[in-house]
C-alpha positions in Angstrom: 94.2 125.5 74.0 92.1 123.2 71.8 89.1 121.4 73.3 90.1 117.7 73.6 88.7 114.4 74.8 90.0 112.9 78.0 93.2 111.0 77.9 93.0 107.6 76.2 94.2 105.4 79.0 91.6 102.8 80.1 88.9 104.2 82.4 86.0 102.4 84.1 82.3 103.2 83.9 81.0 105.9 86.3 80.0 104.2 89.6 76.8 104.8 91.4 77.6 105.5 95.1 75.7 106.2 98.2 76.6 109.6 99.7 77.7 107.7 102.8 80.9 106.3 101.1 83.8 108.6 102.0 86.7 106.6 100.7 85.8 106.9 97.0 84.8 110.5 96.8 86.7 113.3 95.1 86.6 116.5 97.1 88.4 119.8 96.9 90.1 121.4 99.9 89.5 125.1 100.5 92.7 126.7 101.5 92.9 130.3 102.7 96.2 132.1 101.8 99.0 131.0 104.2 102.7 131.8 104.2 104.9 134.9 104.1 103.7 137.9 102.2 105.6 138.6 99.0 106.6 134.9 98.5 105.9 133.0 95.3 102.2 132.3 94.9 101.3 128.5 94.9 97.8 127.5 94.1 97.0 124.0 95.5 94.0 121.9 94.6 93.5 118.5 96.3 91.3 115.8 95.0 90.5 112.4 96.6 90.3 110.8 100.0 91.4 111.9 103.4 94.8 110.3 102.9 95.4 112.7 100.0 94.3 115.5 102.4 97.1 114.6 104.8 99.6 114.5 101.9 98.5 118.0 100.7 98.7 119.4 104.2 102.3 118.2 104.5 103.1 119.5 101.0 101.7 122.9 102.0 103.8 123.0 105.1 106.9 122.2 103.0 106.1 125.0 100.5 105.4 127.6 103.2 108.6 126.5 104.9 110.5 127.3 101.7 109.0 130.8 101.4 105.9 130.2 99.3 102.4 131.6 99.9 99.8 128.8 99.3 96.1 129.0 98.8 93.3 127.3 96.7 92.8 130.5 94.7 94.5 129.7 91.4 94.2 133.0 89.6 97.5 134.9 89.6 99.5 131.9 91.0 103.1 131.5 89.9 102.5 127.7 90.1 99.4 125.6 90.4 99.8 122.2 92.0 97.0 119.6 91.5 97.1 116.6 93.9 95.3 114.0 91.9 93.1 111.0 92.7 93.4 107.8 90.7 91.0 105.5 92.6 87.8 105.4 90.6 86.6 106.7 87.3 84.7 109.8 88.6 87.7 110.9 90.6 90.1 110.4 87.7 87.8 112.4 85.4 87.7 115.3 87.9 91.5 115.1 88.3 91.9 115.4 84.5 89.4 118.2 84.2 91.1 120.1 87.0 94.5 119.8 85.3 93.0 120.9 82.0 91.4 123.9 83.7 94.8 124.9 85.1 96.4 124.5 81.7 93.8 126.9 80.3 94.6 129.5 82.9 98.3 129.1 82.0 97.5 129.6 78.3 95.6 132.8 79.1 98.6 134.0 81.1 96.8 134.0 84.4 99.2 131.5 86.0 102.9 130.6 85.4 103.2 126.8 85.6 101.2 123.7 86.2 102.3 120.7 88.3 100.4 117.5 88.7 101.2 115.1 91.5 99.8 112.1 93.4 97.9 108.9 92.8 96.7 109.3 89.2 100.1 110.5 88.1 101.7 107.5 89.7 99.4 105.2 87.7 99.3 107.0 84.4 102.4 109.3 84.2 103.4 108.3 80.7 99.9 108.6 79.3 99.3 111.9 81.0 102.6 113.3 79.8 101.8 112.4 76.2 98.2 113.7 76.3 98.7 116.9 78.3 102.2 118.3 77.4 101.2 121.7 78.7 101.8 120.4 82.2 105.3 121.5 83.3 105.9 118.8 85.8 104.4 115.4 86.7 105.4 113.8 90.0 104.0 110.4 91.1 103.7 109.4 94.7 107.2 108.0 94.8 108.6 111.3 93.4 106.8 113.9 95.5 109.8 114.5 97.7 111.4 116.2 94.7 108.7 118.9 94.5 110.7 121.5 96.3 114.0 120.8 94.4 112.1 120.9 91.1 110.4 124.2 91.9 113.7 125.6 92.9 115.2 124.4 89.7 112.5 126.2 87.8 113.1 129.4 89.7 109.8 129.4 91.5 111.3 129.0 95.0 114.4 130.6 96.5 117.5 128.5 97.1 117.9 129.9 100.6 115.4 129.7 103.5 116.7 133.0 104.9 113.9 135.2 106.2 111.5 132.3 106.7 110.9 131.9 110.5 110.7 128.6 112.2 107.1 129.5 113.2 106.2 129.3 109.5 107.5 125.7 109.1 104.9 123.4 110.7 104.7 119.8 109.9 101.2 120.2 108.4 99.0 123.2 107.6 95.4 122.3 108.3 93.1 122.9 105.3 89.7 121.7 106.6 86.8 124.1 107.2 86.6 122.4 110.7 90.2 122.6 111.9 89.3 121.0 115.2 89.0 117.7 113.4 91.9 116.2 111.5 93.5 112.9 110.3 96.6 110.9 111.3 97.8 108.7 108.5 99.7 106.0 110.3 100.9 103.9 107.3 101.2 103.9 103.5 100.4 101.2 101.0 98.7 97.8 101.5 99.7 94.2 101.6 96.2 92.8 100.8 95.5 91.6 97.3 91.8 92.4 96.9 90.8 91.6 93.3 88.9 94.8 92.8 91.5 97.2 94.2 94.4 98.9 92.3 95.8 100.8 95.4 98.7 98.5 96.0 99.8 98.9 92.4 100.4 102.6 92.9 100.8 103.1 96.6 102.9 100.1 97.2 103.1 97.5 100.0 102.3 98.4 103.6 104.8 100.7 105.3 104.2 101.8 108.9 105.2 105.3 110.1 107.5 105.3 113.1 105.6 105.6 116.4 107.6 108.5 117.8 107.0 110.5 114.6 103.2 109.9 114.8 103.1 110.9 118.4 105.0 114.1 117.5 102.7 114.8 114.6 99.6 114.3 116.9 101.1 116.6 119.5 101.7 119.3 116.8 98.1 118.9 115.6 96.8 119.4 119.2 98.8 122.6 119.4 97.1 123.7 116.3 93.7 123.2 117.9 92.8 119.7 116.8 90.5 117.9 119.2 89.3 114.9 117.2 91.9 112.8 115.4 90.8 110.2 112.8 93.3 107.3 112.5 93.5 106.3 108.9 95.5 104.0 106.5 94.6 101.4 104.0 94.3 98.8 106.8 94.7 100.4 110.2 94.9 97.0 112.0 98.0 96.3 110.0 100.0 99.0 111.7 103.5 97.9 112.8 103.3 94.4 111.3 105.9 95.2 108.7 108.3 96.4 111.4 107.4 93.5 113.7 108.5 90.9 111.1 112.0 92.3 111.4 111.9 93.1 115.1 109.5 91.4 117.5 109.7 94.3 119.9 108.4 96.7 117.3 105.1 98.5 118.3 101.8 97.4 117.0 98.5 99.3 116.8 97.6 98.9 120.5 101.0 100.4 121.4 100.4 103.4 119.2 97.0 104.0 120.7 98.4 103.8 124.2 101.1 106.3 123.3 98.7 108.7 121.7 96.5 108.5 124.8 99.4 108.9 127.3 101.6 111.4 125.4 99.1 113.8 123.8 96.2 115.9 124.9 93.9 114.8 122.0 90.3 114.4 123.3 88.8 112.1 120.7 90.6 109.3 118.7 88.4 107.6 116.0 89.5 104.4 114.2 88.9 104.0 110.5 89.6 101.2 108.0 89.8 98.4 110.6 89.7 95.1 108.7 87.6 92.7 110.9 90.2 89.9 111.0 92.9 92.3 112.2 90.9 93.7 115.2 92.4 92.3 118.4 91.3 92.0 122.0 93.9 94.5 123.0 92.3 97.2 120.7 88.8 96.5 122.0 89.9 96.5 125.6 91.6 99.9 125.1 88.3 101.2 123.6 86.4 99.9 126.5 88.8 101.4 129.1 90.0 104.7 127.5 87.4 107.5 127.0 89.8 109.1 124.4 89.5 106.0 122.1 86.0 106.5 120.9 83.5 103.5 120.9 83.4 103.7 117.1 84.8 101.3 114.6 84.8 101.5 110.8 85.3 97.9 109.6 84.9 97.5 105.9 83.4 94.1 104.8 82.8 94.7 101.1 80.3 91.8 101.0 78.3 89.4 103.1 78.4 86.3 100.9 81.4 83.9 101.6 81.4 83.1 97.9 81.8 86.8 97.0 84.3 87.4 99.7 86.5 84.6 98.3 86.2 86.0 94.8 87.1 89.4 96.1 90.1 87.8 97.9 89.1 89.4 101.2 90.7 88.1 104.4 87.5 87.4 106.3 84.4 85.2 106.0 81.0 85.4 107.7 82.1 83.4 110.8 85.1 85.7 111.5 83.0 88.8 111.0 80.2 87.6 113.1 82.6 86.6 115.9 84.3 90.0 115.9 81.1 91.9 115.9 79.8 89.8 118.9 82.8 90.3 121.1 83.2 94.0 120.2 79.6 94.6 121.2 80.0 92.5 124.3 83.1 94.5 125.5 81.8 97.9 124.4 78.0 97.8 124.5 77.5 101.4 123.2 79.9 101.0 120.2 79.0 102.4 116.9 79.9 100.1 114.0 80.3 101.3 110.4 81.0 99.3 107.3 81.2 99.6 103.5 80.0 97.1 100.9 80.2 96.7 97.2 77.2 95.8 95.1 77.3 94.1 91.7 80.8 92.5 91.9 81.4 90.2 88.9 79.5 86.9 89.3 77.2 88.2 92.1 74.1 86.2 91.9 70.7 87.1 93.3 71.3 84.6 96.1 74.7 86.2 96.9 73.0 89.6 97.1 70.2 88.2 99.3 72.8 86.6 101.6 74.5 90.1 102.0 71.1 91.7 102.8 70.4 89.0 105.4 73.8 89.4 106.9 73.5 93.2 107.2 70.0 92.8 108.8 71.5 90.2 111.2 74.5 92.3 112.3 72.7 95.6 112.1 75.6 97.9 111.5 74.8 101.5 112.6 76.3 103.0 109.4 76.7 101.4 106.0 78.4 103.0 103.0 77.5 101.2 99.8 78.6 101.7 96.2 78.4 99.7 93.0 81.4 97.8 91.7 83.6 99.8 89.3 86.1 97.8 87.2 89.6 99.2 87.6 92.2 98.5 84.8 95.0 96.2 85.9 92.9 94.5 88.6 91.9 90.8 88.4 88.2 91.6 88.9 88.1 93.7 85.7 88.8 90.6 83.6 86.4 88.3 85.5 83.5 86.8 83.6 79.8 87.5 84.4 80.1 91.3 84.8 76.9 92.7 86.2 74.8 95.2 84.1 74.8 98.7 85.4 71.0 98.8 85.7 71.1 95.7 88.0 73.8 97.2 90.1 71.7 100.4 90.6 68.6 98.3 91.4 70.5 96.3 94.0 72.1 99.4 95.5 68.7 100.9 96.0 67.4 97.8 97.7 70.3 97.6 100.0 70.1 101.3 101.0 66.3 100.8 101.7 67.2 98.1 104.2 70.0 100.2 105.8 67.8 103.3 106.0 65.3 101.3 108.1 68.1 100.0 110.4 69.6 103.5 110.8 66.2 105.1 111.5 65.4 102.5 114.1 68.9 103.0 115.7 68.4 106.8 115.8 64.9 106.4 117.4 66.6 104.5 120.3 68.8 107.6 120.9 65.8 109.8 121.8 66.0 110.9 125.4 69.6 110.0 125.8 72.3 112.6 126.9 75.6 112.4 125.1 78.7 114.5 124.4 78.9 116.2 121.0 81.6 118.3 119.2 80.2 121.4 117.5 81.3 121.8 113.9 79.6 125.0 113.0 76.7 127.4 113.6 74.5 127.9 110.6 71.7 130.2 109.6 69.6 127.5 108.0 67.6 125.9 110.9 67.5 122.6 109.0 65.1 119.9 110.3 64.3 121.9 113.5 62.1 124.2 111.3 59.7 126.4 113.2 61.0 125.3 116.6 64.1 127.4 115.8 62.1 130.3 114.6 64.5 130.8 111.7 67.4 131.5 114.0 70.8 129.9 113.6 71.4 126.4 115.0 74.5 124.4 115.8 75.6 121.5 113.7 77.5 118.9 115.8 78.5 115.3 115.9 78.2 112.8 118.7 80.7 110.0 119.4 78.8 107.9 116.9 78.9 110.4 114.0 82.1 110.7 112.1 82.9 113.7 109.9 81.5 113.6 106.3 80.4 109.9 106.3 77.7 109.8 109.0 74.8 112.0 109.9 75.0 115.1 112.2 73.2 116.4 115.3 71.3 119.7 114.9 71.5 121.6 118.1 69.3 124.3 119.8 69.5 126.7 121.5 72.4 128.1 119.6 73.4 130.9 122.1 77.0 130.6 123.1 77.8 127.7 120.7 81.2 127.9 119.0 82.9 125.7 116.4 85.3 123.2 118.1 83.5 123.2 121.5 82.3 120.1 123.3 78.7 120.2 124.6 76.3 117.8 126.3 73.1 117.3 124.4 69.8 115.6 125.0 68.4 113.9 121.9 64.8 115.0 121.2 64.1 113.9 117.7 65.6 111.4 115.1 65.6 111.1 111.4 67.0 108.4 109.1 70.6 109.7 109.5 70.5 112.9 111.6 69.6 113.7 115.2 68.1 116.8 116.8 69.1 117.7 120.3 68.9 120.4 122.9 72.1 121.6 124.5 71.9 120.9 128.3 75.5 121.7 129.3 
């Protein structure tokens, strides 16, 4: 295969992100071989957000259920499937490079075929097909249900399921290194029209998953050992509204949460992507009343200036955000609040940026993920005047993170001396910040109720004796850093 440039469809400049922004990162899932011995070998690579992770876990289950053996080891695979991300430039570049790497393996005879699926294919299928003809099959989001029939047609999967036991046909096959934590994607698409976001153009309008199916999926995940379930979607507060418009008896988000609490044995439910204007008293009262619904809310703002929020076409303004934060904290005093913001949106003046800094200092979110604006082709914001220079975006991002580091450090200092429940993720050989106190021995890495997987800090535990991944422990916090905590296991 000849060396080539990236495909010629329009791409945005590389964004500068804080490492606290989960939703825009491209990450690979590590998948140990799973499925019947002797079945066709499928290599699966997943790029993108946690919603893509859920899609891939369902895809793996379908492949295994049809006799395939799936792993993230590509060499020797009959088929390599790349689940792409098309959200921001760095993710698109990684998707393309991964596809090209797979095509090189195919040219060398080390794999049989290459299939590209998912978000970026949905956005750029024609361009990708023209630029990378070595790919055997492109399937966008709306076509992924045809993956199994297409692989059968190509002779990579058997026509019959004979010999594949029902035990090997789960709804999802968990691919995380910490299988006690997983995601429940409750809807697809988005009805909002934010001027910076292309997601509705390729994931479509909001569609809620049926409540009974979500409860069944959660029950299956519990049987697989999941203890913490992260509720995700493009806007989690929107759950059920599409169904409610047709049937006023249709369940909404509080109904789903009550069903998950009552009908599953999940121990932690954590809410992500909760637009402030959509947070209702019912949800907050559930959080205050039910220990399973963690006192943790991820509520993306994207800015703090009303002028910028209007330009972004966000559904909230300062007054609504301030009101929501006040009554959430009043009802759930120990709540952890997380948000995300965009720096350098077109037309953002120094005054607008200062307003956002003042707003963040006023509300004092426990966690903030910040990233610079990245123009996405096909979005209104990409054509707006007064685009901000990259150097100024970087400067403002650093100033914002300096402010948030101080807020986070002060909040962590207040945790010292408190006892809290934590979920152990792993036991590691590197003693980390405990240093000489651990004597170079292994320590536990855990997360408290206020620390979500990947996007927040962690709690380093000692002593490590008897700790096991997936176990709940009670810890007393002894030290605090900007993002991490250090605690002693007391129960």
